[in-house]
Steps between C-alpha positions, in 0.01 A plus 500: 500500500640846410596707800504876527850522648638316195377784279496824698698651785371816668779718635494730802550807278176426314658354188417158362733238353350272234661162429487304175709221350451651153773690314477834319676496163322782326134433571490758779417292808686740729252766393189278473519309829519812722195637321306177557573505874439875518163473329369261766648692795418848373859623521753645258702246300812682617439356847527142370838344425536169322740209546506271197661161447710489819480132589578571867193714566241467223247214466584213264406573140500280190645773276426823317340418166173482312390858584380370835688727742226760544214260435610239757761642737347845480169345600663336803654832606161667457332234712768539766454878504121464520533264795749736665247780460241306699755415770610863534140617530426227754800604709393865493145401597633299793722790609207743501233254610276576204352295214718466186217626279563858607869503404671614181847413372736695276824696477663277761243560773170364629246777574189491717228673299303615804767730642795492258727318744792325318766237561791419266581164347832510684328537837260214422781255419744609774601194697250279317573432130199419285492128430251228417352286225342703220136386474372374166208741519696813586314803365689711246434867438242527222521672266876512535608860567764571236808683628602817312715418199874560506745504213795351686564192708688494830827402325469751215756751625753232593457346156534835327816595688664158478489437876269199472707185556442223248614140519797583280614771742562262791858492627605295805843499667702210365264451205620306198357485149375192322420391147337175395522293182176484301466243226475630142201274434207440729550168678864446397726348767861582588756245382823662612674829581854630553535618861876561479481782247227676697674466837816654355323829428531796742243529780349153463415353840331171413352286226181333623386190315205287609265270309327717242671818623832677448601851596787731583557719807738797473585828668338708225214447257718544190747246635222246553372551145850461354560182699167359386606539137834334577326181618458398133201276573393213278132415491305185425191560285163505675290186503248451225193710568214296639203465263265466797196729494283588798141552386243688703140593434429851627140490383324217325134556416306218335405514134781724374605276209142449382427873517809580293422231243143619445576875492472690176753772589826372645844650538827345617829684550836443664700753707857496628699683767877437524731466797564838663793560734444612858814711458452766771679832458661439839677161473461241776719559805524349846734501797527217751687456826475131588670385819495178701200599712326781310449651157404852398375582149489843339326522171202550277246222470129467453488212749703574817372200693562256216852643468551456874392136475726438200803648681419299813508188282835601347659597832357207696344740751156530660297764319487718812879533479477654151417870472401694189566873499286658227657771287346724237462312174454589136205374302515127436147422379531133600876469441582535869273212592811293426767632738792367296773747596413489871501120506830489312644747752385275784671194350825688450486662844450164666808367321731785608335601833503867401240738358471467122325727250384365162379730223389367165592677178276556201634186334402298809148641499447425132664157489414360843198693625142375470289596200128520436376177337401482137129475428312363202120522512265349247148638535185397318156654542163520329238773466124479468299697247484799736877515531514357852772253601334168568806282554871553572784250510865576562815300554801672656852357478755657735780428750520499881501837675658359816871558556731207439814601689487718809172355623625143532663500844204638691233275354555248776582757767289460816324772688663625823257272683627198308200441273498509120490840334224580253748696291240669283222547754156418360649376171688213661444225241680483165173513307382807689833671442488421129146631460580813702816585307498365143121492481439848635230673290495216246120475538323793329302729735199519270150353497541213253273202460749214517870527583789252500848618597791258528854570619801300382828548691831386352860558605693780332843513339586806710450574868150629573333676790244762592484838329250776563144359477619138455302338217239774488666731248564227238158342556314830472697598190346197332150538645459872436651480152256222418209703641579771243512240223162364609357852513616553140343170397173612662522843337494672840694774674767341726390679819130443431581134433667465840217680678252264335685209661511613862252589770774573754436864601864570583625367166231695317596815692870492402415425136249783482738740675791428266271525197392847604843633601676376187246651262454151361201579282624819335442499127847601383835409647849470355624203700383155601322427828486163671327385816562218748390428855559261789364396837820421687411352838284781639626785280325605178691671218397620155750665267495673164828536315560748219774408252650628180652266242753613239525366146802301620297325767635691802243537777492793743283494809360854504247507785340264749175538690447285810187452707581309818281372782713364787231572758605748767808691381737522795757740352376671180836636387673169567220322315546721194874429509431125499270528198744715304793269572303188413381647170850590387654171610232301317546715189868406507408130516258550211713696256862419585587217737588140416764285665775408248568129545590192304440143625519599865788746466420866551706683240476852640723662760428875488212745459594517130411132473185536707366855452211636702289813457669831576359835608471601135264204442249617763155603377435872489220468754350240733151596614388322818163498672406293806140383490483309830337601827606511863249230599692236303815367672829602344655258251841485333635736236858391437415252226146547360569806278779309322269218395278641218764721337630257236153425366402868503808583290449206263134595452598863439746391230220312322284811520784718368612297200307173487789278608396234749794404723473180699863461606711716731709711488344721235802618306490671158569176312201335671271787396620489138457122491146526637416761238639279224298203623189716510550619142539143376193385694275780366401546133673796341166657406372493857485848651680537831257680733793625705 
């Protein structure tokens, strides 16, 4: 049962400390969580400080992913604050000998309405900290009183001036630097290496070689990198890729095949999304100090408690003897769910009994980091005579989204009490994990007569793992592109077609809002417009993209309109930042990014080999409107706005020039090819309505 003291501490000076095992890596939790607590207690967010991810003081947490930090942990902090409010009022009522109904709370005091008498929070908790089990039926403030908006988070000035300490800034007395061999091909094993040449180089302290692992420890980072190259490793090729396929039915209505067979209007298309690199701007870095009886970790990770368990396994220590010290971290978008550098630092530190820092380079991130799985979706649907979808069948082929390296040691790690750990919380079984990750948003959110959606998971040639939105972005690219193709087959407007297939008031609201704000129905326009939408967990997003297409096939994203309903918006400025960042990252996936690889070997090593969108690629404007209400609990915003973008852009390209793109990324050659295919498929005398 959740306890209040695990979430909130009330200080004598009237401030409140909020505790969460989540990590902030750009989503703004240090600004959002104080506002959540403040809204329930009626105080300023500036009076709430937050401790995140410190494994010594925060409650156990399964990890920071899936846009669940505000929706789930924020909810628990809100419940704790609501319970604390009732306890504070009860204590004031007992002090004054009056009924609680006549008391008001706010601005750090409890006030008696009858005579204006007040008592501070600090006085009410003096000598008696607030503790206790948070009841299931604790009453939240309703509607939630939104705190005044602010345009900066608590760390903004430190970030701006360079005083904020990131994982890469950590320096410990006696610290050494490490570098680890990474195989050139995914799954290749080390045959041999030359330790003598490496040990002869200046500054080298040790060569550490264990089964499946080899690294160098030196006085300086450059010395470690030089020694690593001098090892001259020889690699055995990876084993033959397993042909095994894991099949799952995400939805299987009866009569789908018969309905498709008997339909007069049918359409079937195939869509593809390639591997995309996690490749964070800030490379992975971790520092470990592993001793005989304790271990301290400094680093950036999305899963502090899983990292603690992994290091305990490596060091042979009880988990309570391992301490994670959270540092500021750059955006990882799923990459830091695998704490590779920190775990490598722990292995090297254990070997030399001194602190060791490991920082990956860009070549390490590209060639050894996890990548988003490929996705191929084949979708078939049929329409009735009124243009309504009566049946939908899709098969999705993809790879595992779970990490295959850093997560291994802690899978069998016990809880501190000795029992088995449900590593992924509610999604503890392999099938649940698969459906939650690879199958996310694979089932269309529309009112359709019969639906069959199957998921087929195969191993990949390259290392795979989670990337922002998991399988949702690839799945929705296929679904929302196909919805536009069905709308064209039915002779209907794409937004009207979607509205005709949903009765969900929140989905209708975002679609109608984005239609109005984008000027969707205006008679004349110079560029193409495309729409796409998603219901991602409990967040609703509809987007319209405006693109221009040159005669050479180059696509420019000119403007984007976003209507978003995440329920109660905790921090409006932070929410807008999340939407803007997600839109631009997803546009980069759509128009530019594709992992260069050949038979399991990633061939890129620099940003030239794996380019991403730059500031000059940003759209001229991103218009954002929030359509939710304060009666609906807050949901996540880190991932949902990234999900519909690819389909919105692809649909806009079709509107602009007639080219239908079903494979990402959408580069000029792909546009020209699609136009050539279209010309061949259409009679020369047919007038192009566009």
